C-alpha positions in Angstrom: 34.8 -21.0 -32.9 35.4 -24.6 -32.5 33.1 -27.3 -33.8 32.0 -28.4 -30.3 31.0 -24.8 -29.3 28.9 -24.4 -32.5 27.2 -27.8 -31.9 26.4 -26.8 -28.4 24.9 -23.5 -29.5 22.8 -25.2 -32.2 21.5 -27.7 -29.6 20.6 -24.9 -27.2 18.7 -23.0 -29.9 16.9 -26.1 -31.0 16.0 -26.9 -27.4 14.6 -23.3 -26.8 12.6 -23.4 -30.1 11.2 -26.9 -29.3 10.2 -25.7 -25.8 8.4 -22.6 -27.3 6.5 -24.8 -29.7 5.5 -27.2 -27.0 4.4 -24.3 -24.7 2.3 -22.8 -27.6 0.6 -26.2 -28.3 -0.2 -26.6 -24.6 -1.6 -23.1 -24.4 -3.8 -23.9 -27.5 -5.0 -27.1 -26.0 -5.9 -25.4 -22.7 -7.7 -22.6 -24.5 -9.7 -25.2 -26.5 -10.7 -27.1 -23.3 -11.8 -23.8 -21.7 -14.0 -22.9 -24.7 -15.6 -26.4 -24.9 -16.3 -26.4 -21.1 -17.8 -22.9 -21.4 -20.2 -24.0 -24.1 -21.3 -27.1 -22.3 -21.9 -25.4 -18.9 -24.2 -22.5 -19.2 -24.5 -20.7 -16.0 -28.0 -19.5 -15.0 -28.5 -15.7 -15.1 -27.9 -14.0 -11.8 -31.0 -12.2 -10.6 -30.4 -9.3 -8.2 -32.5 -9.3 -5.0 -35.2 -6.6 -4.8 -33.9 -3.4 -3.3 -35.6 -2.2 -0.2 -35.3 1.4 1.1 -36.2 2.6 4.5 -38.0 5.9 4.7 -37.2 6.3 8.4 -33.9 7.8 9.4 -31.4 5.6 11.1 -31.7 5.9 14.9 -28.5 7.3 16.5 -29.7 7.6 20.1 -26.9 8.0 22.7 -29.1 6.6 25.5 -29.6 3.4 23.5 -25.9 3.0 22.9 -25.2 3.6 26.6 -27.8 1.0 27.6 -26.3 -1.5 25.3 -22.7 -0.9 26.6 -24.0 -1.0 30.2 -25.7 -4.3 29.5 -22.6 -5.7 27.9 -20.5 -4.7 30.9 -23.0 -6.2 33.3 -23.2 -9.4 31.4 -19.4 -9.6 31.2 -18.4 -8.6 34.7 -21.6 -9.6 36.6 -21.4 -6.8 39.1 -23.1 -3.4 38.8 -20.9 -0.7 37.2 -21.4 2.9 36.3 -20.6 4.5 32.9 -18.7 7.7 33.7 -18.6 9.3 30.2 -18.7 8.8 26.5 -16.1 10.8 24.6 -13.9 10.3 21.6 -10.6 8.8 22.2 -7.8 11.3 22.5 -4.4 10.1 21.8 -2.3 10.2 25.0 0.9 11.1 23.2 0.3 14.9 23.4 -0.4 14.9 27.1 2.4 12.4 27.8 4.9 14.5 25.9 3.8 17.7 27.7 4.0 16.0 31.1 7.5 14.6 30.4 8.7 18.0 29.1 7.4 19.6 32.3 9.2 17.1 34.5 12.4 17.5 32.6 12.4 21.2 32.9 11.6 21.2 36.6 14.3 18.7 37.3 17.0 21.3 36.2 16.4 24.0 38.8 19.5 26.1 39.5 21.1 25.8 42.9 21.3 28.8 45.1 
């Protein structure tokens, strides 16, 4: 190899080693600062709040839920409304697919 290439490689290696030394020194200084700050700032011990346990079961009254929903509807819309039913949400995809399949099959009736 030529002299210029060897000089460039030596400078690159020296630069990387110098950066590693500087990074290690910075990490050591930061660690020292953290240790000193931790010693000077003692945090007060955290005390957990007292635990309270209810002996009564949780109320799950559908009439109460219906009354709350009815009151919210009345407060929002202002007019009297009637709650028709409470049921779990059924995804409409199954009914939609069945309906479309039925329409597709009935549209292909043979001609006589």
